[in-house]
Short mmCIF file of the C-alpha atoms (twelve columns), coordinates in Angstrom:
data_MODEL
# 
_entry.id   MODEL 
# 
loop_
_atom_site.group_PDB 
_atom_site.id 
_atom_site.type_symbol 
_atom_site.label_atom_id 
_atom_site.label_alt_id 
_atom_site.label_comp_id 
_atom_site.label_asym_id 
_atom_site.label_seq_id 
_atom_site.Cartn_x 
_atom_site.Cartn_y 
_atom_site.Cartn_z 
_atom_site.pdbx_PDB_model_num 
ATOM 1   C CA . UNK A 1   -2.321  -0.817  -5.461  1 
ATOM 2   C CA . UNK A 2   -3.128  -3.967  -4.032  1 
ATOM 3   C CA . UNK A 3   -3.765  -6.102  -7.040  1 
ATOM 4   C CA . UNK A 4   -5.831  -9.527  -7.174  1 
ATOM 5   C CA . UNK A 5   -4.386  -11.740 -10.230 1 
ATOM 6   C CA . UNK A 6   -6.585  -14.528 -11.960 1 
ATOM 7   C CA . UNK A 7   -4.531  -16.562 -14.304 1 
ATOM 8   C CA . UNK A 8   -5.057  -20.672 -14.099 1 
ATOM 9   C CA . UNK A 9   -1.670  -20.219 -16.118 1 
ATOM 10  C CA . UNK A 10  1.408   -20.634 -13.001 1 
ATOM 11  C CA . UNK A 11  4.441   -19.210 -15.234 1 
ATOM 12  C CA . UNK A 12  2.436   -16.384 -16.337 1 
ATOM 13  C CA . UNK A 13  0.766   -15.115 -12.890 1 
ATOM 14  C CA . UNK A 14  3.873   -15.389 -11.829 1 
ATOM 15  C CA . UNK A 15  5.754   -12.892 -14.911 1 
ATOM 16  C CA . UNK A 16  2.588   -10.447 -14.149 1 
ATOM 17  C CA . UNK A 17  3.159   -10.725 -10.244 1 
ATOM 18  C CA . UNK A 18  6.669   -9.832  -10.696 1 
ATOM 19  C CA . UNK A 19  6.345   -6.989  -12.957 1 
ATOM 20  C CA . UNK A 20  3.540   -5.597  -10.782 1 
ATOM 21  C CA . UNK A 21  6.235   -5.716  -7.787  1 
ATOM 22  C CA . UNK A 22  8.759   -3.990  -9.791  1 
ATOM 23  C CA . UNK A 23  6.195   -1.379  -10.783 1 
ATOM 24  C CA . UNK A 24  5.612   -0.945  -6.890  1 
ATOM 25  C CA . UNK A 25  2.429   -2.603  -6.258  1 
ATOM 26  C CA . UNK A 26  1.572   -5.491  -4.180  1 
ATOM 27  C CA . UNK A 27  -0.170  -8.648  -5.592  1 
ATOM 28  C CA . UNK A 28  -2.129  -9.441  -2.149  1 
ATOM 29  C CA . UNK A 29  -3.711  -12.741 -3.837  1 
ATOM 30  C CA . UNK A 30  -4.303  -15.223 -7.225  1 
ATOM 31  C CA . UNK A 31  -6.209  -17.094 -7.953  1 
ATOM 32  C CA . UNK A 32  -6.945  -19.584 -10.892 1 
ATOM 33  C CA . UNK A 33  -10.351 -20.322 -11.437 1 
ATOM 34  C CA . UNK A 34  -13.846 -17.755 -11.213 1 
ATOM 35  C CA . UNK A 35  -15.090 -19.436 -8.143  1 
ATOM 36  C CA . UNK A 36  -11.922 -18.693 -5.983  1 
ATOM 37  C CA . UNK A 37  -10.986 -15.014 -7.782  1 
ATOM 38  C CA . UNK A 38  -14.681 -14.147 -6.843  1 
ATOM 39  C CA . UNK A 39  -13.832 -15.256 -2.704  1 
ATOM 40  C CA . UNK A 40  -10.774 -13.534 -3.304  1 
ATOM 41  C CA . UNK A 41  -11.879 -10.348 -4.598  1 
ATOM 42  C CA . UNK A 42  -15.062 -10.750 -2.111  1 
ATOM 43  C CA . UNK A 43  -11.610 -11.286 0.466   1 
ATOM 44  C CA . UNK A 44  -9.205  -9.563  -0.277  1 
ATOM 45  C CA . UNK A 45  -11.111 -6.317  -1.536  1 
ATOM 46  C CA . UNK A 46  -8.150  -5.344  -3.573  1 
ATOM 47  C CA . UNK A 47  -8.014  -1.570  -5.605  1 
ATOM 48  C CA . UNK A 48  -7.260  -3.529  -9.290  1 
ATOM 49  C CA . UNK A 49  -7.595  -7.199  -10.431 1 
ATOM 50  C CA . UNK A 50  -5.460  -8.705  -13.783 1 
ATOM 51  C CA . UNK A 51  -8.370  -10.998 -15.068 1 
ATOM 52  C CA . UNK A 52  -7.582  -13.531 -17.243 1 
ATOM 53  C CA . UNK A 53  -9.974  -13.768 -20.045 1 
ATOM 54  C CA . UNK A 54  -10.310 -17.888 -20.659 1 
ATOM 55  C CA . UNK A 55  -10.357 -19.272 -17.246 1 
ATOM 56  C CA . UNK A 56  -11.422 -22.646 -16.240 1 
ATOM 57  C CA . UNK A 57  -15.449 -23.307 -15.428 1 
ATOM 58  C CA . UNK A 58  -16.566 -19.788 -15.544 1 
ATOM 59  C CA . UNK A 59  -15.419 -16.789 -18.364 1 
ATOM 60  C CA . UNK A 60  -13.265 -13.582 -16.924 1 
ATOM 61  C CA . UNK A 61  -16.536 -12.334 -18.948 1 
ATOM 62  C CA . UNK A 62  -18.747 -13.806 -16.153 1 
ATOM 63  C CA . UNK A 63  -16.200 -13.519 -13.391 1 
ATOM 64  C CA . UNK A 64  -15.902 -9.326  -14.816 1 
ATOM 65  C CA . UNK A 65  -19.551 -8.929  -14.357 1 
ATOM 66  C CA . UNK A 66  -19.579 -10.785 -11.485 1 
ATOM 67  C CA . UNK A 67  -17.207 -8.619  -9.443  1 
ATOM 68  C CA . UNK A 68  -18.407 -5.495  -11.476 1 
ATOM 69  C CA . UNK A 69  -22.215 -6.582  -9.281  1 
ATOM 70  C CA . UNK A 70  -20.544 -6.946  -5.828  1 
ATOM 71  C CA . UNK A 71  -18.303 -3.400  -6.817  1 
ATOM 72  C CA . UNK A 72  -19.499 -1.422  -9.453  1 
ATOM 73  C CA . UNK A 73  -16.528 0.861   -9.056  1 
ATOM 74  C CA . UNK A 74  -14.352 -2.181  -9.879  1 
ATOM 75  C CA . UNK A 75  -11.047 -1.977  -11.663 1 
ATOM 76  C CA . UNK A 76  -10.610 -5.516  -13.870 1 
ATOM 77  C CA . UNK A 77  -8.313  -5.961  -16.318 1 
ATOM 78  C CA . UNK A 78  -8.118  -8.503  -18.923 1 
ATOM 79  C CA . UNK A 79  -5.558  -10.057 -20.132 1 
ATOM 80  C CA . UNK A 80  -6.069  -12.229 -23.563 1 
ATOM 81  C CA . UNK A 81  -4.106  -13.117 -26.677 1 
ATOM 82  C CA . UNK A 82  -7.534  -13.195 -28.125 1 
ATOM 83  C CA . UNK A 83  -6.901  -10.292 -30.570 1 
ATOM 84  C CA . UNK A 84  -10.549 -8.787  -31.607 1 
ATOM 85  C CA . UNK A 85  -12.439 -5.255  -31.785 1 
ATOM 86  C CA . UNK A 86  -15.791 -6.923  -31.182 1 
ATOM 87  C CA . UNK A 87  -14.110 -8.024  -27.898 1 
ATOM 88  C CA . UNK A 88  -12.430 -5.172  -26.695 1 
ATOM 89  C CA . UNK A 89  -16.085 -3.624  -27.250 1 
ATOM 90  C CA . UNK A 90  -17.956 -5.856  -25.321 1 
ATOM 91  C CA . UNK A 91  -16.043 -5.646  -22.647 1 
ATOM 92  C CA . UNK A 92  -15.833 -2.313  -22.141 1 
ATOM 93  C CA . UNK A 93  -19.421 -2.152  -21.600 1 
ATOM 94  C CA . UNK A 94  -19.376 -4.263  -19.053 1 
ATOM 95  C CA . UNK A 95  -16.835 -2.722  -17.225 1 
ATOM 96  C CA . UNK A 96  -13.288 -3.560  -18.157 1 
ATOM 97  C CA . UNK A 97  -10.810 -0.189  -17.208 1 
ATOM 98  C CA . UNK A 98  -8.510  -2.088  -19.929 1 
ATOM 99  C CA . UNK A 99  -7.374  -5.138  -22.372 1 
ATOM 100 C CA . UNK A 100 -3.469  -6.463  -22.221 1 
ATOM 101 C CA . UNK A 101 -2.447  -8.442  -25.179 1 
ATOM 102 C CA . UNK A 102 -0.684  -11.412 -24.554 1 
ATOM 103 C CA . UNK A 103 2.265   -11.059 -24.968 1 
ATOM 104 C CA . UNK A 104 2.741   -7.665  -23.897 1 
ATOM 105 C CA . UNK A 105 6.112   -6.576  -22.634 1 
ATOM 106 C CA . UNK A 106 6.550   -4.729  -19.322 1 
ATOM 107 C CA . UNK A 107 5.968   -0.611  -20.875 1 
ATOM 108 C CA . UNK A 108 2.682   -2.270  -22.029 1 
ATOM 109 C CA . UNK A 109 1.934   -3.464  -18.243 1 
ATOM 110 C CA . UNK A 110 3.080   0.002   -16.612 1 
ATOM 111 C CA . UNK A 111 1.025   1.971   -19.503 1 
ATOM 112 C CA . UNK A 112 -2.015  -0.088  -18.169 1 
ATOM 113 C CA . UNK A 113 -1.273  -0.029  -14.581 1 
ATOM 114 C CA . UNK A 114 -0.083  4.082   -14.995 1 
ATOM 115 C CA . UNK A 115 -3.557  5.485   -16.647 1 
ATOM 116 C CA . UNK A 116 -5.857  3.070   -13.246 1 
ATOM 117 C CA . UNK A 117 -3.955  5.301   -11.030 1 
ATOM 118 C CA . UNK A 118 -4.697  8.590   -12.437 1 
# 
């Protein structure tokens, strides 16, 4: 899969990229904020987006809505340390393919990617 990573923490971005590459996926782009994420999505047309929930400027929820506005079939995985059932429900209603909780394991990431590939 061709994947866009949207994460403002350089170490977390590097970790996600490394794990995705280990799983055989291609990271086609990286962004650190909402505006660059939307530009990268439009330009690169990735098959999936790994999107941090808390970013400078626009929130991950706003970016999710805008990406889904561009492409209603977009597969977006939200990455967050926030653990709330109410938030999961909101993200699901807005079209998130999955929610991945920080800190996550290699196996958890693999399971999310495998589910999206079905």
